N, C-alpha and C positions, 0 to 999 in steps of 0.2 A: 504494501501500499502506501509506506513511505518514499521507495525508491521511484514510484509513476509521478507521485504529489511533486517529485524531487525533479526530475525529470521534465514535467512539464512548465514547472518554473524554468529551468537552462534553456527553453525551449520559446517560452513566450518573454518572459523577466530575468531573463539571466542576471541582471544590475542586483536584483533582489539578490538573489542568492550570494552575488560579490558580497554585495555592501554587512549582507546577513552578514557571511565568513570574516569581514571584517570587524564587524563589530563582535564577531566571538572572539577573534584573535587578542583584539586591543585587550578586550577582559581577560583573558587568560593571562598573555605577558605581565597587565596591570596588577592579576592577582599574583603574581609568582614575583614581579615586584617589590610591593607591598611587604608578602613573608621575607624576599631579601633584605629589603630595609630593616624589620622588625627582627630578623637574627642578625644586621648590623648592630642596630641599639644596644642589644644585649652581650654580642661580644664583646663594645666598649663600656659596656657598665661592668664586665665581667676582669677585662685589663684595669680597669681603674680601681676595682679592688683588690683585683692581685697587686696591685702597686701602693696601697694605703698596708694590706696586711703583710705584704713582705717583710718590711723593715720589722713588724712587730715578730713576727715568726722569728726571724733572727737575733733580735730582742732577748726572746724567751728563751730559746736554745742557749744565748751565751751563758745567760741566768741559770741555767741549767745546768750548764757546761761547767761554771763557777761552782754551785752547790755539790756536784758530785764529785771534783776537786778537794773541798773542802770536806766535804764526809769521806772521801777516800785516804784524805792526810792526816786523820783522826781512827783509820781502822786500825785498829788491834793489828790484825794480820799481817800487818806490813811494819809493826816494831820489829828493828835491827835493821831492815833496808832503806828507810829511808831517819836521816839527819832531822830531829826537830827545829830548825834555825829556819829563820829570813834572809831569803829563801828556802824550802826545802830541798835536801839533797840527797844524793843519793849515797849509802854505804858501801863499802869494800862491798860486804856480802848481797846489798843490792845490784851492784855493778859483776858482782858473778853470775846472779840467779840470772840476768838477760842475757850475761854468755849462755848459761845452762838448757835455755829454752827456745836459744837458735836467735837472738833477737838482734846482734850486731850482724849476723849475716843480712838479716832483712834492712837493716840502717844502711849498708854498703851495698844493697842492690837501688836504694830508693832515696837514699838522701837527698839530693837535689834534685826528686821530683817535693819532697818533704818539706824540703826548703825554701822552693819557688812557693807553696801555698799557702804557707803563713806569710811571706813575703804582699803575696798577694792581697792580703788579710789587712796589710797596712797598721800591724799592732803599734801601740801607743806606749803602752807600760811590759813590765818581764809578765803581769799576769794574762795581761792579751796572748803574750807569743805562747804560755803555757793552757791558756784557754787552747788556742786555736790550733796550738799542737794535739790537746787529749783529744779534742773532736774531730783533728783530722785521722789520728791512729784510731779510733770507732769506728770512725767510718767505712774504713778500711781492714777491719776485722771481719768481714765476709767478703772479702777478697783473696785471690790465688797465692798474693805474695803472702799472706798470714798464715797457709796454709801447713806449712814446715812450725810455727809461733804451733798452733793449736792441735797439733799430733803432738808435737812434747809434753805441753796442758795433758791434751786428754792420756796420752803413757806414764806422764810422772806429775800428777796432782799435786803431790808433796813437796814441797821444798826442805830438802836434810841440810841441817848445818849441825857442825860440831857443837858451836856455842849456840844457838838458838833454838835449837831442836827442829822439828817439824812444824814446817809454815804450810800450809793448806792454800793454793795457786788458783786462779779462776782468770779466766781475759781481762776481765776492769783494772784488776790488781796490773797486770803488765802492762793495759795501755798507760797507765796512772804513771807507773815508772820508765815506762817508755820516754814519757810527755814529759819527764824533767829532762830524761839525756837529750831528748832534741829541742827544749828551751833552750838548755847548756849550748847546745853545736850552735844553732840561730845567732843568742846572742852575741858567741864570740865572735861570729861572722859579722855583725851588726850594731857592734854596742853602741856606734855613734849616732845611729838613727834612734834608736831607743832609751827613754826617762830610767833608769836604777837611782834607785837610793843610795846614799851616801855609803 
């Protein structure tokens, strides 16, 4: 039925069909354009929200890292591994522990990358350096670079020392101890650009 009507209009009033098609096409294009404009507006809104939220998230992350560093520095499991002075420093036993858990090999293979990432964060003081060092090392714990360290912890979860006895070790303890070493290496190479206490 409809095909017959359309054929009749095409034969007698082709301009009606042309106008109809033009109107329908215009409406369709307009509808698509309106949806596109709506999506574009929503995208701009999301981008604006992202720009506003991003520094807040970074600030929260930094504060959490500083809190975690503080909690780690007071962890009784680290007794004997760090010297409780300002700033925290590794003891000889702490250095030995990093060697035991393959951390020195990790530093040898990744030192330039680690230092560059700290530099990119534009740290102002020593705590900025240590916080960023801990962030970087924590973020890398699931990477292939950490496999040998994690295997060592898995095989030897308890570090035995003649004087300190047995020390339970986990990945966050290792990252904290490593962050002290990484902080020191960075400060040795960039002492002029960091404000340090007299």
